[in-house]
Structures are given as structure tokens and as C-alpha cells.
N, C-alpha and C positions, 0 to 999 in steps of 0.2 A: 861931881855928877849924882845926884842921887842912884841907888840902887833900882832896878827894876822890881815892881812888888811880884808880879806874875813869878820869876825868877828866884826871886828872895825866899821866897812864903817855902817852895820845897813841899811839893802836896806828896801826899802818900795814898797807894792803896787804901781807899775803906776797907774794914775791918768790920767781921761780925767774929760775936763773939763764938768757939768753939767752931767755927765755918771750917771749912777744906781749904787750901790754895785754888787761886783761880786758876776758869777756864779762858785761856790763850786763842782767841779768835782772831782770826788774821785775814784781813782783807787783801788776799795772794796776787789778783789784777795791779793794788795799788804800789805794794811794796816792790813788783818786779817792774813795772815800770820807773820807778823812783832809783834804785839801783842801776837799772841799765844805761838811765841820762845819770849820771852820780860817777862811775865807775868807768874807764875805757875801755871801749872795745879788743884792744889791743890785748885785753886778758882770753885764752883762748884755751880748748881744752888740746892734747895730743894731738887730737885729727883737725886743727885749726879751727874748730865753731868756738863764735864768741860764747863764754862763759860768765862773762860780768853780772848780771842779772841775777842767775844763780847763786853766785859769791856773793854778793851784795846783800841779798835775801836771808841766805843764811846766816850770814854776821848777827845782821839786826835780828832775827830771830832768836842767836843764842846770844848776843845781849838780855835779849825779853827775860829768857829761862834763867839765866846767874841774876837779875835779877829779882824774879817775883816769883821761881819756883813754882810755873803754873802746876795744874794737876794731869792738866793734858794740852795740847797744842794742836786747832785745829784748822786746815786752810779752807779758806771759801772761795767760791767761783761763781760766777754767774751769766745772762746774758750781758753783754755790751750797753746795749741802750732795751729795758723792757721793753713788750710791743705795746702796753697801756699808756706809757709813759710817752712812747713814739704820736699814737693816735692821740694822745693830750694835746700835744704840742710837737708837730712835726722837726720844729728846730733841735728839737731837746738832743744830745751829742751830736747835731750835725757839722759843728764844726773840726770835730775831732780827727786826727790826719790817721792812715792807714798804718798799721801795726809796721814798726820796721823791721826787714828782713833778718837783722842778725836776734830779735830776741822772738821772731815766731818759733826757730827752733830747740832757742830756752823756754820757751813757754807752753810748746807740746810737750818737754819734758819735764814738767816742774814737777808733778804730781809723784811719777816714780820718784824723781831726788827726794826729795822731802818725804816722800811714803817712807824710803827707808831712814830716816830720823824718827821716824815713829809718830810721824804728824800726818793722820787722814785727810784727806779732800773731799770736801762736800758741795754738791755744784745745786743752784738755785734755781735750774729748771728753766725759765720762762724770764722770771725775774732776777734781779742783779745779785752781786754777792754782797753789798749793803744790807740788803731787806734779810739774807740769812745770818749776817751778824748779827741784827738786830736780833732776831730769832733765836739765837743762840744764848744772847743775851740773857731775852724772857726767858729761857726754859732754865737755865742754873739761877737766877735770882729764884724762882718761883720753888725749884728743889733747895732755896736755903741758902746758895753758895754766891758765889763773885765771877763777875766777869772782865776780863781787860779785852776793848775791842781794839789792837795794832793797824790802824789804817791814818791813811793822809786824806782821808776826806772827811770836809767839815760836818756832811749830812748826817753823822753818827754821833755828832753833840748831841742829836735830839735823845739819845740812849741811856745820858750819862743819867745816873743817882745815887744814891746812899749806897749802893753796892754795886756800879757799873762805873768805869771809865777808862778814856779813851788813851791808847799809848800815842801819841804825833811822831812821826819817823821825821821828821825836819826839822830838827832841832839840834844845834851846835852841841857836843859832849854826849849824845846817845838822845831818846829815843825821852821824851817829856809827857810826863803825865797828866791826862787833862781832866780834873774832877769836877763837880760843881760849881766849886769858888770859881776854878779855869774858865769857864763857861762864860761865867758873871764877869772875870775880869775880862777877858777876849772882844766880848761884845756886849755887855750890861742889860743882858735878858736870864730865864730862865731855861733850861738845858727845852721843856717841854713848849716853850715859842718859838725853837729852830726852823720849825718849816714854816711858820707864818712871816719870821724874819727873811729866809730866804726868798719867799716870795714876794716881796715888798721890795728886795734888797738888789733882788735878781743874781745869779751864780754864773759867773763865764764861763767855768769848767764844765758845765752843762749846758749850755747856751740858753740860759733863761734870762731873758734880759730883766726883770721885774717892773717894777711901776715907774714911768716915765717921771724923773726927776727928781724920784727918792731914794736917796744912798743909803750907805751904812748907818750913817752917826741919826737921818732923820728917819729909819727903820727901827732904828734901836729906842729914838725917842717915843716913837709912832706908840711901840709896843708897852714902853713903861708907863706911857699914861694909860691908854686904852686895853690891853689884856693881849688881844684876840684879833687878828683880822676880820673874824666874823663881827668885831665891834666898832671896828672902825671902817666895815663898809655900810654899818648902816647911817653911816658920816653926820657924827654927832657935830654938835654946836662946837664952835670953837678951829673948826681945820684952816689952817690957810687957803686961801682958792686953789693954788697949785696942788695941795696935796689933793684936795675936795675934787679937783677935775681927776686925775689921775686915778681915786680910787671911783668915782662914777663912771668914766670910761672905759676901765679897764677889771671890772668886777668881774668876768666870767672867768677873764685871762687870769688874775691872781689867785681864783677859786683854785684852776687848772694846776698853775704853779706848786701851790701848796697842793694838792694831790701826786704830784708829780715829785717831792721834797719829802713826800711824808713815805716812812720805809713799811712796806706790806708783808702781811703774814706769812709767813713760809711752816711747814709740819715739819718740824725735825726733834728728835732724840735726841734727851742729854747726853753728851759723850762721854765713855766710859773713861776710869784715871787710866794716862799713857806715860810711861818716862822716856825722856827723850835716848832711841837706843846708841847710843856712841861707838857700837862695832861697827851697824851697818851704815850709820853716817860716814864715818872715814873711810870705808869702803867706796861708799858713791862718792866721796870729795876724791878720793886719788883715782879713783875712773874718769873723773873728767881735770884730771893735772891740780887738783886743789892742793898739794901738798901741804902747805902753811894750813890750812883747814883741817886735815885729814890729822896731822900733829895736835892740833887745839884740841881735836875730837878723842882722840887716841890719849 
């Protein structure tokens, strides 16, 4: 069987001559949820509290640090659903269940726990962690640096550029680096087309249905041929009747979906260089009964 092209290519972080190591901006909610459901809840602190999400996230972050040696690591937080996005489409995030009780305790302590590692937390206010990740990437590249966005949210592929890559946590054998070529291989579109792609195809994780009858392949083909959602909404000649009908009937809705999928600006300052505090991290790990992690750090 031929080797999968995406895995065989082995992308590397985009390089900039004489640039500093990358900034690692972390989608903290995304990683905590993934780690919580990936590791057993029987992993507990000496006091009996589940710590699986904190342990799993710490291991993911240490993998990234060992591989990429970032100049600083920043945890990004934000609203579960930005108010303006709910106003644009009330069903946005509507199907998401309540946070599991075993995760709430860990969530509330994540900022202090990872602060002991030397990883500061930033909050996007009424916007979402995604918006903050995008803002940090923009600030880093404007200063001549590179950014790694550690997230399991496909919306962030719109930030990928020559100097920005997504570190995807779902791959076997460790996080997968998604560069510009990686976005094209996954979806057949350019990174800047991602919001238009989401509007057309939809995003079940966010509760966005997309255009009726238009799936991933059709959305890709339409954008490859016409470039943008705006061009498609001009109803160019040659569209299939089904596609034309969906675009015509859902014009305002599709524009709202794209607005929801598009990252919003957040005022941020470029984070200062800060190395992993191994001593502080080991102490924090021991305090929660993570002896193996503490030994790795020490």
C-alpha cells in the first residue's frame, strides 16, 4: 500500500533566517478536553481529585518543547462561545454538553499549575481562545518571528502561513505539524480560504450546518474554481441547480457562518522570552501526585 503523502512528507517548522525560536501559543481548552477524554479518570491526586487532563496536557506541552524549543509558551483562554457569534447564529455551540464535573476542578487550577512551569495564561475576554491564538501569531510574525499554534481546532488553519504552523494534537506518535502544504493536502484549499470553506461545508463541532447539500468535496471544488464565497454568491454561470439554489436561499446565513469562522482581532503584546521552569514544574507535579512527570522534569 502506498505510504500516505501527508505522513511521508514530514513537514518542518517554517524557518526565517536569523529568527528566534518560535512562540508556542496553546489552545488550553482544546488540549485540556482532549487529554481529559484520552486518559483514564482514575489518575488522581493524593486527595482523590482526577488530574488526567492536567497530566495529559503537561505531557503534550513537554513533547512540543522538546521538539521545537520555543522561546516562550503561552496558554490561551477565552469565552466558551463569543457573544457576537451567538448573536449571529444562536445555535452556535448549542449542542455542546456541560463540562464534566471531574474536569471542572482541573480547569480551575490549570492556570496556576502551568504557571509554575513558566507558562503564563492570557484571556481573550468576551472573545474565544482561537481569536487570541490568531492575535499572538500576528504579533509574533509582525515582529519577525515564527509561531506555533498548538490546537485541535481546524478553524486555526486560516492562520497558517510561511511563518505560522499549527501543531495538531490528534496524530499518533506525537503532535503533527500542519504547514501551508499540509492544509492543501487535507482540504485542497489555501489557508486564507478556510473561513469560506467552513461556511460552505459547515462545522459540526461548532453547530454550523453549512450550505444545504454541499459537503467537503463540493465546497473544495467550488472554492478551487471560484476562489471565494463572495464570488460564489454572485451566482456565476455553470453552477449546478442544487448548488445555485442553496447559495441563493442561504446567502445571509452563509455570510454569517463565515463571520463566525473568521478570527477576530485581540489587542496583545508580544510575550517576552521565558524558559521552562523545571524546578517549579516538578514541584507542581509532585503536589498533585504526578511523580513520574516530576522525575522527568527534574
